[in-house]
C-alpha positions in Angstrom: 150.5 -48.6 -76.0 154.1 -47.3 -75.9 155.0 -44.8 -78.6 158.4 -44.7 -80.2 160.6 -41.7 -79.9 160.3 -39.4 -82.9 164.1 -39.5 -83.4 164.0 -43.3 -83.7 161.1 -43.1 -86.2 162.9 -40.5 -88.3 166.1 -42.5 -88.4 164.4 -45.7 -89.4 162.2 -44.0 -92.0 165.3 -42.3 -93.5 167.0 -45.7 -93.7 163.9 -47.3 -95.3 163.7 -44.5 -97.9 167.5 -44.7 -98.7 167.4 -48.4 -99.3 164.1 -48.0 -101.3 165.8 -45.5 -103.6 168.9 -47.8 -104.0 166.7 -50.8 -104.8 164.7 -48.8 -107.4 167.9 -47.6 -109.0 169.5 -51.0 -109.1 166.8 -53.7 -108.8 169.3 -56.6 -109.3 171.4 -55.6 -106.2 170.7 -58.4 -103.8 172.4 -56.6 -100.9 170.2 -53.6 -101.4 167.1 -55.8 -101.5 168.1 -57.5 -98.3 168.8 -54.2 -96.5 165.6 -52.7 -97.8 163.6 -55.7 -96.5 165.4 -55.4 -93.1 164.6 -51.7 -92.9 161.0 -52.4 -93.8 160.7 -55.0 -91.1 162.2 -52.8 -88.5 159.9 -49.9 -89.5 156.9 -52.3 -89.3 157.8 -53.4 -85.8 158.3 -49.8 -84.7 155.1 -48.5 -86.2 152.9 -51.6 -85.4 152.1 -52.5 -89.0 152.5 -55.5 -91.3 153.5 -53.8 -94.6 156.6 -51.7 -95.3 154.7 -49.1 -97.3 152.0 -48.8 -94.6 154.8 -48.5 -92.0 156.4 -45.7 -94.0 153.1 -43.8 -94.4 152.4 -44.3 -90.7 155.8 -43.0 -89.8 155.4 -40.0 -92.0 152.1 -39.2 -90.4 153.6 -39.7 -86.9 156.4 -37.2 -87.7 154.1 -34.6 -89.2 153.9 -31.5 -87.1 150.7 -31.5 -85.1 148.4 -28.4 -84.9 147.3 -27.5 -81.4 143.8 -28.6 -80.6 141.4 -25.8 -79.4 140.9 -26.1 -75.7 137.4 -26.6 -74.3 136.0 -25.1 -71.2 135.8 -27.5 -68.3 132.4 -29.0 -67.8 130.3 -27.6 -65.0 129.5 -29.8 -62.1 125.9 -31.0 -61.8 123.5 -28.6 -60.3 125.2 -25.4 -61.3 123.6 -23.1 -63.9 125.2 -20.9 -66.3 124.8 -17.2 -65.4 123.0 -15.1 -68.0 125.2 -12.5 -69.6 124.9 -9.1 -68.0 123.8 -6.6 -70.6 124.0 -2.8 -70.1 121.9 -0.6 -72.3 
Protein backbone atom coordinates (compact mmCIF):
# COMPACT_ATOMS: atom_id res chain seq x y z
CA UNK A 1 0.00 0.00 0.00
CA UNK A 2 1.28 3.44 -0.85
CA UNK A 3 1.72 5.77 2.07
CA UNK A 4 1.01 9.49 1.81
CA UNK A 5 3.72 12.06 2.36
CA UNK A 6 3.79 13.40 5.89
CA UNK A 7 3.58 16.97 4.58
CA UNK A 8 0.32 16.16 2.77
CA UNK A 9 -1.14 14.47 5.84
CA UNK A 10 -0.16 17.41 8.06
CA UNK A 11 -1.66 19.94 5.64
CA UNK A 12 -4.98 18.11 5.31
CA UNK A 13 -5.18 17.41 9.03
CA UNK A 14 -4.63 21.12 9.75
CA UNK A 15 -7.40 22.01 7.30
CA UNK A 16 -9.76 19.48 8.88
CA UNK A 17 -9.05 20.83 12.38
CA UNK A 18 -9.45 24.47 11.27
CA UNK A 19 -12.85 23.82 9.68
CA UNK A 20 -13.86 21.70 12.67
CA UNK A 21 -13.11 24.63 15.01
CA UNK A 22 -15.00 27.04 12.75
CA UNK A 23 -18.04 24.75 12.61
CA UNK A 24 -18.05 24.29 16.38
CA UNK A 25 -17.86 28.07 16.84
CA UNK A 26 -20.65 28.81 14.34
CA UNK A 27 -22.77 25.65 13.81
CA UNK A 28 -25.24 27.43 11.49
CA UNK A 29 -22.49 28.41 9.00
CA UNK A 30 -23.38 26.27 5.99
CA UNK A 31 -20.16 27.17 4.15
CA UNK A 32 -18.10 26.00 7.15
CA UNK A 33 -20.10 22.76 7.28
CA UNK A 34 -19.51 22.12 3.58
CA UNK A 35 -15.78 22.86 3.86
CA UNK A 36 -15.50 20.70 6.98
CA UNK A 37 -17.19 17.79 5.22
CA UNK A 38 -14.91 18.25 2.19
CA UNK A 39 -11.84 18.29 4.46
CA UNK A 40 -13.09 15.18 6.28
CA UNK A 41 -13.65 13.34 2.99
CA UNK A 42 -10.18 14.24 1.71
CA UNK A 43 -8.58 13.10 4.96
CA UNK A 44 -10.57 9.84 4.83
CA UNK A 45 -9.33 9.10 1.31
CA UNK A 46 -5.76 9.99 2.25
CA UNK A 47 -5.76 7.82 5.39
CA UNK A 48 -7.91 4.96 4.04
CA UNK A 49 -10.74 5.34 6.55
CA UNK A 50 -14.49 5.88 6.32
CA UNK A 51 -15.06 8.33 9.17
CA UNK A 52 -13.62 11.84 9.52
CA UNK A 53 -12.84 11.48 13.21
CA UNK A 54 -11.12 8.14 12.60
CA UNK A 55 -9.15 9.71 9.73
CA UNK A 56 -8.01 12.55 12.00
CA UNK A 57 -6.93 10.09 14.71
CA UNK A 58 -5.13 7.96 12.13
CA UNK A 59 -3.41 11.05 10.70
CA UNK A 60 -2.26 12.17 14.14
CA UNK A 61 -0.82 8.72 14.84
CA UNK A 62 0.84 8.70 11.42
CA UNK A 63 2.52 12.03 12.15
CA UNK A 64 3.58 11.10 15.69
CA UNK A 65 7.37 10.78 15.99
CA UNK A 66 8.43 7.16 15.93
CA UNK A 67 10.85 5.74 18.44
CA UNK A 68 13.59 3.65 16.87
CA UNK A 69 13.05 -0.07 17.25
CA UNK A 70 15.87 -2.05 18.86
CA UNK A 71 17.86 -3.96 16.29
CA UNK A 72 18.09 -7.72 16.52
CA UNK A 73 21.07 -9.86 15.69
CA UNK A 74 20.86 -11.57 12.33
CA UNK A 75 19.74 -15.20 12.62
CA UNK A 76 22.48 -17.79 12.29
CA UNK A 77 22.41 -20.10 9.33
CA UNK A 78 21.42 -23.70 9.91
CA UNK A 79 24.16 -25.92 11.23
CA UNK A 80 26.17 -23.25 13.02
CA UNK A 81 26.42 -23.31 16.76
CA UNK A 82 26.85 -20.44 19.10
CA UNK A 83 30.30 -20.36 20.62
CA UNK A 84 30.38 -20.56 24.38
CA UNK A 85 31.63 -17.44 26.08
CA UNK A 86 35.31 -17.59 26.95
CA UNK A 87 35.73 -17.03 30.67
CA UNK A 88 39.04 -16.27 32.29
CA UNK A 89 39.40 -16.88 36.00
